[in-house]
C-alpha atoms as one frame of an Amber mdcrd trajectory, in Angstrom:
protein
 -24.473  27.729  -0.832 -22.810  31.234  -2.216 -25.796  31.256  -4.865 -28.350
  30.284  -2.335 -27.333  33.303  -0.127 -26.624  35.843  -2.754 -29.725  37.926
  -1.998 -28.796  37.924   1.510 -25.881  39.746   3.383 -24.195  36.484   4.331
 -20.862  36.151   2.560 -19.532  32.657   1.594 -15.793  32.338   1.424 -14.034
  28.899   1.243 -10.059  28.153   2.267  -8.104  25.296   2.716  -6.203  25.103
   5.959  -3.442  22.866   4.385  -2.047  19.436   5.703  -1.687  20.595   9.140
   0.085  18.745  11.804  -2.841  17.475  14.067  -4.103  14.202  15.282  -6.582
  14.096  12.331  -3.375  13.088  10.120  -1.566  11.253  12.772   0.740  14.285
  13.227   2.237  13.706   9.710   1.396  17.123   8.376   3.740  19.517   6.620
   2.295  22.687   8.140   2.071  23.842  11.857  -1.140  24.465  13.514  -0.532
  28.142  13.719   0.330  28.431  10.255  -3.087  26.627   9.463  -5.027  28.521
  11.603  -3.636  31.890  10.349  -5.812  32.208   7.267  -8.890  30.829   9.071
  -8.643  33.767  11.512  -7.959  36.099   8.769 -11.236  35.024   6.875 -13.268
  34.783   9.962 -12.550  38.340  10.628 -13.458  39.806   7.279 -16.166  42.681
   7.765 -19.166  43.406   5.756 -17.140  45.312   2.847 -14.946  42.085   2.699
 -15.043  39.970  -0.306 -17.600  37.119  -1.314 -16.951  34.040  -3.429 -13.183
  33.495  -2.543 -11.198  30.477  -2.399  -7.780  30.694  -0.450  -5.056  28.333
   0.725  -3.424  28.295   4.009  -0.756  30.678   3.157  -3.442  33.311   1.660
  -2.821  32.328  -2.156  -6.215  33.128  -4.087  -7.327  29.849  -6.118  -9.770
  30.674  -9.024 -12.871  28.395  -9.120
C-alpha cells in the first residue's frame, strides 16, 4: 500500500496494538485496552509532516521492516 500511494500525500504507517484484554481474545490479553489504544491514537494524530512507512508496537517501540 505504501508503494502504491508513494506519489500521493497519503501516509501509510503500521502498528501493532499488542495482545489487548478484549472480547476478541476472550479477555486473556496481557495489555489493557487503554495501553493498546495509546499508540493507535498517536499514529492517527500524526500530521502532514509526520513519518511515513513506520511500524510500531503498542508501547511505541519502532520495528524495522
